[in-house]
N, C-alpha and C positions, 0 to 999 in steps of 0.2 A: 280394724287396726285401732289401737288405743293411742290418742294424742291428747295434749293439754290444750285447753281453750278458755276464753273468757265468755261466760254464759250469762245472759240476762234471764233470770227465772220468771220474772213478771214485771210489768210496767211499774216504774217507781221503786223497784228493788235494786239494791247494789249488785254490781257484777260479781260473779263467783268464778274464781280460777279453779278449774276442775278437769278431770279426765273425761273424755268422750270417746265413743266408739264410731269410727269413721268407716263407711263402706268402701269397697273397691269401686273403681269407676265403671259405670255401665255404658251402654251405647251412647255416643255423643257427649261423653263426659271426660274431664281432665283432672287428674290428681296432681296437686301442686304442693311442694314443700316451700313454705314461706321464708323469704329472706328478711323482709321487713314489712311493717304495716303502720300507716299513719293513724293517729288518734284524732278523728275529725268531729266537728261539732254536730254533724248529722247523726253520728252514733249516739250522742247525748240526746238529740231530738227523738230518737227511737226509744231510748231508755225512759224518758219522762212522758212519753205519750203524745208529743207534738206531732210526730209522724206515726201513724197507726199501722203496724204490720204484725203478723202472728208471733206470739211468744209461747213458750220459752225459745230463745234464739241465741245463736252464736253471732255476736256483732263483728264489726270491722268490715270496711268496704274499700279501703285504699291500700293496695298492697302489690307486691311483686315477689316472684320466687322462681323455682326451677321445676319443670315438669318431671314427675316421678313415673307416671304411667298414663296411658290414654285408653279410652274405650273404643269400641268399634265405630267406624265411620268418621273418626277424627283424623284429618289429614294436614291441617295447617300448622300443627305443632307436634313435637315428638319428645320422648324422654330425653332429658338433658338440656332441653331448650329453656332459656330464660323467658319469662312472660310477665306482662303487666295485667293485673286484674281489672276488668271493666264491669262495674257494678250495675250499669244500666244498658244492657245490650239491646239493640233494636231488632225488631222482628222483620223489618223490610217490606211488610205488606199492608200494615194498617194505614189509615188516612194520613196521619202526620208523616210517617215514613215515606209514603208515596209523594209527599210534597218536599222531601229532602230534609224534614225537620226531625231527624232521628232522636234528638234529645227529648222529644215529646212523645216517644213511642208509647202507644196505649198498653203494650204488653211488657214494658221494660221491667216491671217489678213483679211479674206474675210468678217468678221462681221463688219469691220469698215465702209463698204458701207451701212449698214442697217440704218434705221431711229430708233434712240434710244429714243428720246423724242422730245418735241416741246417747243419753247419759249412761253411765255404768249400771244404773238401776233400770234402764230400759225406757226412759221417758223420751218421746220424740222431740227433736230439736229442729228449728227452722233456721234458714241461712241469713237472717237479718236482711241486709240489702244485697241479697243474691250470692255473695261470695264468701262470707264467714271468714274474714281475714284475721280475726283475733284468735288464731290457732296455729300451732306448729305446722299443721298441714291441713289442706282442704280439698274437697272434690266439688267441682263446679261444671256447669254446662260449657261446652266448647266455645259458645258465643261470648262467654265471659272472660276469655283470655285472648290477649293480643301479643304477638312476638315483641319481646323487649328490644328497644333500639340499641344498636351497636354503640359502644363507647360510653355508655352510661351505667355505672354500677347498679346492681339490682336494689341495693339499699336506698339509693337516690331515686331510682326509677319508680319506686313505690309511690312517691309523691305525685308523679305524673297522672296517676289514676283518678285523682279527684281534685286536690287543692289547686294544682297547677292548671289542669284543664279548665277548671271553673273560673279561677282568677284571670287567666289569660283570655279565656273565651269571653268573659264579661266585658273586658276592655276591647278586644279585637272584633268579636262577632256581634255582641249585643249593643254596646255603646258606640262601637265603631269610631274609636278615638283617632283623630288625625294629627299628624305632626304639627307641633306648635300650639295645640290646644292645651287648656288648663284642666286639671283633674283633681278631684277630692275623693279620697278613699276612706270610708267610715268602717272601722273595725280592723285592727292590725293583728288578726290571727293568721293562720296559714293561707287562707284564701285571699285575705287582704294584702298580705305580703307578696303573693303571686301577682295580684292585680297591680300593685305598685311597680313591680319589676316589668310587667307587661306595658304599663304606661311609659316607663322609661325607655323600653325597647322601641316603642312606637314613635318616640320623640316628643313627648309632651313637654311643654315649656315650663310648667309649674305643676308639682304634684304635692298636694296637701294631704297629709295623713292625720286622721282623727281617731282617738281612742280614749276610753275612760282612764287608762293607766299611764301615768307619766313614765313608767319603767320601760315602755315599748318604744320610746323615741329612738333609741340607738338601732333597734331592729328595723324600724321604718326608714331611717336615713341610710342605713346600710343597703336596703333594698332599692333605694332611689328617691325617697321623699325629699323634696326641697324645703318643706316646712312641716312642722308638727304642732298639733293643737290638742290639748286635753279637753275632752268633751264637756260642754257647759251650756247654760241657757243662751250664751252669746256666740256660740260657734258659727252660726250662719253669718252674723255681722262681722266676725273676725275674718271669715273666708272672703267676704266681699271687700274687706279692708286690704286683703292681700292681692286682690285682683282689680285694682282701680275702681272699686265700688260697683263692679259689674256682677261678680259671682263667677264661678267656674263654668267652663263649657260642659263638663261632664262630672257627675257624682256617681260613685259606685258604693252602694250600701251593702255591707257584709255582715251585719249584726242581726237582722231580722226583728227589729223592734220598731214599734209605731213611732216613737219619738225620734229615732234615728232616721227613719224613712222620711218623716216630715222635715227634719233638719236638712237632710240631703237635698230634698226638693227646694227648700228655701235658699240653699247655698248656690244654686245654679243661676246663671244669667237668664235674661229674657230669651226664650228660644232654646234654653239649655236642655240637657238630657240626663235623666236619673235612671240608673239600672239597679234593680233590687235583687241581690243575690242571696241574702240571708233568709233562713227559714224561720218565720215567725208563727206564733200560735194564733188560733181563731180569736182569742181575746184581744189581740193587738189590732185595734181599729184605727185607721188613718183617715182623717177627714180633710176635705177641701171644699171651698165654696165655688159656686158656678162662675162668679165674676173673675176670680183669680185664675181659673183654668183658661178662660178666654184671654185675659189681659197678659199673662206671662208667656203664653204660647209654649210652655215647656212640655217635654215628653217624659212620661213615667212608664218604665218597662220592667216586666218580670224577666227573670233569667234562670233557666233550669240547666244545671251542669255546664254553665258557660255557653249555652247554645252551641255546644261542641259536637263534632263527630270524632270520637277517639281514633278510629282507623285513619282518618284524614289528618288529624291534628298532632298525634303522637310523633310522627316523623319530623314535623315542623318544630315542635318543642325540643326534640332531641338535637336538632341542628343548632338551636339557640344555646343549648347546654354545651355542646361540643365547641362552639365558637366563643364561649365564655360570656355570652350576653345574659344568660339565665343561670343564676346561682341557686341550686336546689338546697345547698347546705344552709343558706340564709333563712330558709323557712323552718328549720329544725331548731327548737330551743333546748330540747333534751332528748337523749337516747336512753330508752328504758328497756327492761325485760318484760316478758308477758305478765309477770307478777306486779309490775308497776302500773298497769292500766287503770285500776280503780283510783289510784292517787292522781293519775293524769286527768281523770274525769272530774275530780274535785278541783283541780287547778282550772279547768275550763269553766266550771261553775263560778269560780272566783274571778274570772276574767284575766287569768295569768297566761303569759307565754304565747308563742305562735303555733307550734306544732310539735307534739311529742311523737317520736318515732320508735316503734317497737322493733327491736332488732333481735332476730331469732338465732 
């Protein structure tokens, strides 16, 4: 079947919107017609080589759509069902999975090496982060689809598959923010906006949003930020000034940059917690001295996919959406067509916006 898709021909190359040949679903596979896909910074990390996976590839890992057909042995979804794509399915048997840490599954990205489709010239294409959501339609392993929650439009549900699970999970599962605590969120993109909303839902007493762009203040305050700072050399000092010279209880870093991680750490109180969500490159080196680690008693934690279990957390998030506590539209700064994805990548590089949503 011929469909249009956004293809990364090689690391460092611009995306190409082109036709691809999609196979019929085989045993254990599901054919999905996309309703929407979010343009996530992780896709940019694939395109520039920060995350190394096989290319050429169809990118896109945050999406939702309708099942067109299923292969043999697929029983949990059927044609006509709405589904949310899960880019990091757990195998259930590796060591992390046996510990209940499904977000660290050793085989989560093994599907990225598979041949997903072919170009019209016959070149093999891989599925990026497993699901190849930057396409009108896709074929994925059955483990990569979850039933879409009732009462949430598919165009909104697409965001649940990565940005919201990650931002909500960073606050709820990793940092474990408690009611009344103070929180700083560094980076007001899609994940940062989701983290701000999660902190508001939890009952944080103060939520400080930090970003390099003054233009994101309205987005941050709409999501629930009580204060907004434009990132500078004095950010940590300013945050301490907003918190009685103590620093925040929790900092959530969503940029993946050494200077931001260090600032987030410096912004927390003695005994505070910093959760790093952003994906940084190997060249981003963060340094601490031994004395300060002892003296400040702070905790620095990595966070993968929000430390979330999509099967467990999607129904929880859907209930927040239905109750009006979680506003998915607040994460979307622009709605674009498939042809608009390359420009959306340029906006991400320039640090603009929260989340572009591709609507098919």
